N, C-alpha and C positions, 0 to 999 in steps of 0.2 A: 719859781716864776711863773708867769701867766700861761706861757706856753706849756710848761711841764704840767701845771694843774690842767689844763685842758685836755691834754693829749697823752698823758702816761698811761692812761688806760687802753688806748690805742696802741702804743708800743708795746704794752705788756701782752695784749692779743697776738701781736706779731711774734712775740718771744715765745709764747706758749705754742703757736703754730709751728715755729721752726723747731722747738724741742720735741714735740709731738711727732712731726714728720720724720725727724733724724732717728729717733728711738725705733718709730715703725720701721725704718729702712735698716735696722740692724745695730745702730750706735747704742747698744744697751747701757754704756755708761752714762749717757745723758739722762737716764732715769732719776739719777741722783740729784739733778741739778734743777732749781727753782727758777721760775722766771725772775722773781725778787734778786736772787744772787746776780743774774746777767744785767739786769737794770741797774743795780747798784755799782756794778763794775763799770758799765758804760757810762754812766753820769760821773763816777770819780775821773774816769780816763778824759771826758770832756772837760772837766775842771782843772786837772792837773797841766793839762798842755803838752804833755809829752809826745802825744799823738797830734801833729799839728793839722788843724783843718784847712783844706784848700780854700783859697780866697773866696771863691764864687759859690761856694757851697753853703745853704743856710742850714740852720741848727737841725731841722727835724730829719732830713735823709742822713746829716751826720751822726745823729744819736743811733739811727738804724745801722749804720755801718759799725759803728762801735759795739753794739749789741750783738751784731753777728761774729766780730772778732771775739768778744768775751764768750759767747758760746763755744767757739773753737778752741780758745785758751782752757777754759773749764772743764771741755771734754778731754782734751789732752791729760789735763791734770787728773780728772778722775779716772782715767784709763790706768795712769800711773799709781794711783792711791789705792787702786782695788786689791793690791797685796798688803797694803799698810792702812787697815780700816781705822785703828785709833789715829794715826796721824791725820787721815783725812778729816775726822770730826775736828780735831784742834785747828786745822787750817780754815776749815769753813766758818768757825766761831770767830776767829781772827777777823776773818773777812767781813762777817756779819757786824762785829762792833765798830769796824773802820767804816762800815758804808752808811751806818746812820750819821755820822759826822758828814758824809760826803751829801747825804740827802739836805740836811740842815744847811749845808753850803750852798747847795743850789737853790734854795729858797731866798738866800741873799747873794744873788750872783755877783761874780766880779763884772768890771766894766766890760770885758771883751763879750760877755755874753747878754748884757742888759737890754741892748737894743733889739736884738732878736727875740728875747723873751716877751718884750712889749708889743710885738706885732700879732694881732689877732689872727687866729687860722681858721679859715672858711671851711675846712674839712671836719671840723668838730661835730659829732653826731648826737642826735637826740637819744635818749635810752631805747626807744622804739625802733630807730634805724639800727643800732648796736644788736638788739635781740634779733631783727630780720636779718642783719647781716651775718650774725653767727650761724644761722640756720643756712644761708646760701653758702657761706664759706665752707661749712662741713660737706655740703653737697659738692661744691666744686673740688675740694680735697679727694673725695670719694672718687669723683670722675678722673681726676688726674693722679690717681694713687700709682699707676704704671708709667706716668711722665717721668721724665729726668728731673732730678731735684730743681736745677736751675730754671728749666722752662716753668714748671709749677710756680716756683717763688716769682718769677719775673711776671707771670700773668697775674698773679694775686696781688702783688704790690702795684701794679699798673691799674687793673679793673676795680679792687676793692679798697686799697688804701689810697689810691689817687695820686700816686708819685708821677712824675714825668720819665720818659725814657732816659733822659739825661741824668735825673736824680737815681734810678735803678741803677744805672751804669756805676755811679758812684758808690752806692750801697753794696753792690755786689760785686765790684771791682771788675767790672767787664767792659767791654767796648758796646758803644751804642748799638751798632748793627748786630752784635751777638744778642742783645737783649730784645731787639726787635724780633730777631729769628726765633728767640725762645717763645716770645708772646704769640707769634704765628704757629708754632709747633703745638703749644698748649691749646690754641684757639682749635685746631683741626681735631685734636683729641677730644677735646669738650664737646665740640659739635656731634661728634659720634656717642658719647658717653654720659652727658649730663642727664639724669633722671628727673628733670623739673620741666615746669610747664614751657611750651614752645616760646612764649612770648618772654619769659625770663631769660631762657637761653639765648634767644636772638638778641636782647638787650646786652648781654655781657659780650656777645661774639661782635656785635655791631661796635661796641665801645672798644673793644680790643683792638680793632681795625685802625684806629686813629693813632697807634703807637707810630 
């Protein structure tokens, strides 16, 4: 679909951030999981309809929600499989073969997804913006390395990925006031710790105040 082609890289970067941060926080079983596995499972779940999308939620935050759920499930599976290495390999092989079909299906979306796939997304970044954003995200991650996971996640989803507080509440299964509190908490930590130019730091901090 049009949305997927334009935004898959952004979703992948989100998943890679989540996997990296969780692994660095001690969830070592996540080191076995690839971003591709997570995205394949999220897309497959979006297609099969077993997890029903709330009526007013658009496709983009819904896929981010499903990606987070896939990380949780795959992490749990990886922990259980650590004692059964051979079994883990075969399970991942089955997932990979099934996910290829899911990706093909997504490029010929069913009617439920068609309209949303055709909506142009204004957040699509140029390669230059993506490169710059990677550098900024890495600095923000470093500055927020001691922040609570939910504070860091909410702040980056809002300031870097451009989601609204309402969308972040859907993605993270939290209340909107909790998301706002997380953004405010991360903003204070960032104000003290971000080792970048004052202009960039102030821009991020000011933007986050609109939450």
